[in-house]
C-alpha positions as a Python dict, from the first residue, in 0.01 Angstrom:
ca = {
    (1, 'M'): (0, 0, 0),
    (2, 'K'): (237, 290, 66),
    (3, 'F'): (307, 459, 398),
    (4, 'Q'): (556, 712, 524),
    (5, 'S'): (737, 736, 853),
    (6, 'K'): (1025, 943, 988),
    (7, 'V'): (1346, 825, 1148),
    (8, 'G'): (1349, 935, 1510),
    (9, 'E'): (1632, 1082, 1715),
    (10, 'R'): (1780, 742, 1802),
    (11, 'G'): (1725, 584, 1459),
    (12, 'Q'): (1388, 437, 1549),
    (13, 'V'): (1109, 411, 1291),
    (14, 'V'): (744, 351, 1369),
    (15, 'I'): (592, 84, 1146),
    (16, 'P'): (240, 199, 1057),
    (17, 'K'): (-37, 13, 1240),
    (18, 'A'): (-197, -112, 917),
    (19, 'I'): (129, -284, 824),
    (20, 'R'): (181, -426, 1175),
    (21, 'D'): (-173, -562, 1178),
    (22, 'N'): (-146, -705, 827),
    (23, 'L'): (179, -887, 906),
    (24, 'G'): (88, -984, 1261),
    (25, 'L'): (375, -786, 1415),
    (26, 'D'): (360, -717, 1785),
    (27, 'K'): (582, -569, 2055),
    (28, 'N'): (857, -833, 2061),
    (29, 'T'): (855, -953, 1700),
    (30, 'A'): (1212, -994, 1573),
    (31, 'L'): (1274, -821, 1241),
    (32, 'E'): (1530, -880, 969),
    (33, 'F'): (1654, -599, 742),
    (34, 'E'): (1807, -655, 399),
    (35, 'L'): (1977, -376, 206),
    (36, 'K'): (2006, -401, -173),
    (37, 'G'): (2124, -79, -332),
    (38, 'A'): (1887, 192, -209),
    (39, 'T'): (1612, -53, -115),
    (40, 'V'): (1556, -187, 236),
    (41, 'T'): (1344, -500, 279),
    (42, 'L'): (1195, -568, 620),
    (43, 'R'): (1083, -919, 720),
    (44, 'A'): (943, -1065, 1038),
    (45, 'K'): (1188, -1324, 1167),
    (46, 'R'): (959, -1605, 1269),
    (47, 'D'): (1061, -1823, 1560),
    (48, 'L'): (973, -2189, 1505),
    (49, 'G'): (908, -2221, 1877),
    (50, 'N'): (623, -1970, 1840),
    (51, 'F'): (496, -2164, 1539),
    (52, 'D'): (490, -2484, 1743),
    (53, 'L'): (294, -2308, 2018),
    (54, 'A'): (42, -2179, 1765),
    (55, 'M'): (2, -2526, 1615),
    (56, 'K'): (-63, -2674, 1959),
    (57, 'K'): (-312, -2397, 2037),
    (58, 'Y'): (-520, -2452, 1722),
    (59, 'A'): (-466, -2825, 1673),
    (60, 'G'): (-800, -2998, 1642),
    (61, 'S'): (-996, -2672, 1643),
    (62, 'L'): (-1189, -2772, 1329),
    (63, 'R'): (-1254, -3131, 1438),
    (64, 'E'): (-1608, -3056, 1555),
    (65, 'S'): (-1692, -2891, 1222),
    (66, 'F'): (-1559, -3187, 1023),
    (67, 'L'): (-1749, -3437, 1237),
    (68, 'A'): (-2069, -3231, 1218),
    (69, 'S'): (-2036, -3225, 837),
    (70, 'G'): (-2012, -3604, 828),
    (71, 'Y'): (-1638, -3637, 762),
    (72, 'K'): (-1432, -3883, 964),
    (73, 'S'): (-1096, -3720, 885),
    (74, 'V'): (-928, -3428, 714),
    (75, 'D'): (-810, -3669, 442),
    (76, 'E'): (-1171, -3766, 371),
    (77, 'Y'): (-1267, -3398, 344),
    (78, 'I'): (-977, -3324, 108),
    (79, 'D'): (-1068, -3623, -109),
    (80, 'D'): (-1425, -3494, -126),
    (81, 'I'): (-1337, -3138, -226),
    (82, 'R'): (-1089, -3268, -485),
    (83, 'G'): (-1352, -3503, -628),
    (84, 'R'): (-1158, -3821, -550),
    (85, 'E'): (-1286, -4144, -412),
    (86, 'P'): (-1204, -4169, -39),
    (87, 'G'): (-867, -4331, 24),
    (88, 'T'): (-734, -4293, -333),
    (89, 'H'): (-438, -4058, -324),
    (90, 'D'): (-206, -3969, -611),
}
C-alpha cells in the first residue's frame, strides 16, 4: 500500500484515512518516529493502560458462544481444535 501526503506549513502531515483505519489510529494516538538514513518509520506507541481497558471491555465476550457450543472452558476448546484429549497439555 503506498500513499502520498504533503508536509504542511507547521510541519504537520496528514496520515491517509486508509492507514489510520488499518492501524486503529485515532485523534490522540501517540506516535513514535524512527529515522534510519533516508527512511522514516512511524509506529503507534501503545499505552498498556489502554490495553488493560480493552481487555476488561472484551473479557468474557465469547463465553456465551463457547458454552452454546458445548465447551466448558477456552482450554477445552483449544484442546479440541488441536486434536488433543481434554486436559493433556504439552
